[in-house]
C-alpha positions, 0 to 999 in steps of 0.5 A: 460519518463516511458522507453520501456518495453514491455507489454503483451495485456493481462494477463497470464493464471497464472495471470488469474488463481491467480485472480480467487483464490483470488475471490473464497476467498474474496467471502467467507468474502466480504465487510460486513466483512471488516466493521464488523471487523472495527466496532468492533475493530478486525483485519481481521485475518482469511481472512489473514490467508487463503491468506497466506495458499492459498500462495497468500501473498508470490507470490512475495517472491522468492521461496528459502523462501517460496513464490511464486517467482513471481513478484511485478505484480503478488502481485498487481493482489492479492491487485485489486482483493481483493480490487473488492471484497470490500475487500481493505486491505493496509498491502498488500502495507507494509508487503509483499510488502514494507517490504519484498521488502527492506530486499529481496534486502538489508538485510542480509543472515540471515535477509531475513532467519529469516523474509521472510518466515514468510512474505510470509505465512503470520505468520508474519506481519512487520510494516513500520515506516518512516512518522513524523509529522515535517518531512512529505515528506522530509525525510532528516528532519527526527529526530528519531536518531540511535547512535551507543552504546559501544557493537556495537549496535544502541540505537534509540530515536524519534517518528514515526506518522501513523505506520500501524498494530503495534498491528499485527506486530512482528517487524517493520522497522525503518527509522532513521538518523544515520549522521549529516546533510550535505546540508540540507540532512540527513544520514539514516539508517533502522533497524529491531525493535520489537514491544515490544522492552523495551522503545517503546510506541504506542497510536493510532491515531483516524482517520475517515476512516472505517478500521479495519487496524488502525494507531499509533504513536510510540515512541522510547525512548532509544530503544536498538537493536543489531548490526544485526538489521541494514538493509543495510549500516550504513548511507545507508538507502535511497538506502535500502529505495527505493526498497520498497517505489515504491512497496508501490505505486504500492500496492496502485495503485492496491489497489485503482483500485480494489476499482474504480471496486467495487464501478463501479459494484455496481453502474451499477447493481443499474443503470439496477436495479433501475427503476423510472417512468418505466425506469431503471435509467442507461437509462439517460444519467446524470447517465450512462456518470459518471459511463462511464467515471469513467470506462475509468478512472479505466481501464487507471489506471489498464494499468499504474499499470500494467506498474509501476509494469514490470518496477519495476520487469525489474530493469527499472530506470523510476519504479519510475515515473510510480509507482507516476504516476500510484498511481496518476491516481489510486487515482483520478479514485477510488474517481470518480468511488465511487462518481459517485456510491454512486450518482447513489444510491441516499440517499441508497449510503450513507447507509452503507447496500450498502457498498459505503459510509463506502469506502469513508474515505479510497479512500479520504485518498490515495490523501494523502499518501502514497505520496500526489498527489501533491508531485507526480506531482512535481516529474514528472514535475521536472525528466520527463518534465525537469522543475525547481524543486518547493520545 
């Protein structure tokens, strides 16, 4: 199960202040800004710069590298509060969460000095390239290959799919196969690769999601990197990788909890103000109950997300299961909250100006990525319930 790590029943004063700072910045932008950047094909660079200047991007990065010296739980607070203002930035779960966590845990001293300060203040963005069309969740089937060169460097060949923010990133963490598969398991390694390296190509993937954060197919055709691009040990990429996967799932859960709060706030306000036959529509249980149930689910997901972050920060072995549970619960909660809010608005729920239907594609995505709900349930069934492996 999820282990025995105690949690406070209320947030610390520091985290409450953190939420206040995020709300103040987000209030200058709002959901309209998020949608406008998406429609215009632009990136939310102004918002990202403000978050970095306020120290919000680096809250979980060590103070030695310009961060706040806080926890993943603190970064989850930032992610949630921003999404609760209608600005669900997936990049928060990637650059300062996945990439910074991996580099902090497995990177060399030189790699940490090179990359972490920029990730902390937002001046550097790092993408994360793991998914492949034929590998999916099974990382052991990754085909992107890295082979040592005569001078000790590495040559990468292959392709990655659904890589976010390549257009904004300076570099990306790339997962590649470096050893022959044994018993169906390939040996993996992690590399820092410049996004403008010779031999690298990228193509935008058109998706039905309203978001300024674009997705790319990335190709590697003889991309050569120096020996110092290797993160962690050669053939030991899985060990380094696990330092980043749980932060990604916890960050995703926090983002979804924020979206749920945003939707419920708009749905409840409309239900209080919209009157039909001289009574607010919220007086009708058909309107009130779906919103109330979605609130219960949202609060449960927020608690599970906080617990998962606490387990991760404590180094508990059960953090993986807790992170999966949090992401699963939050994906369902956000879907139900958004649906209830749209239904409450009636036809207005589909109007862009009401700021709800614009989140439908994004919320649906998180039942698939960064790991599908079905694979989370498979993991829980096997590792927490002791049931036979199903895949």
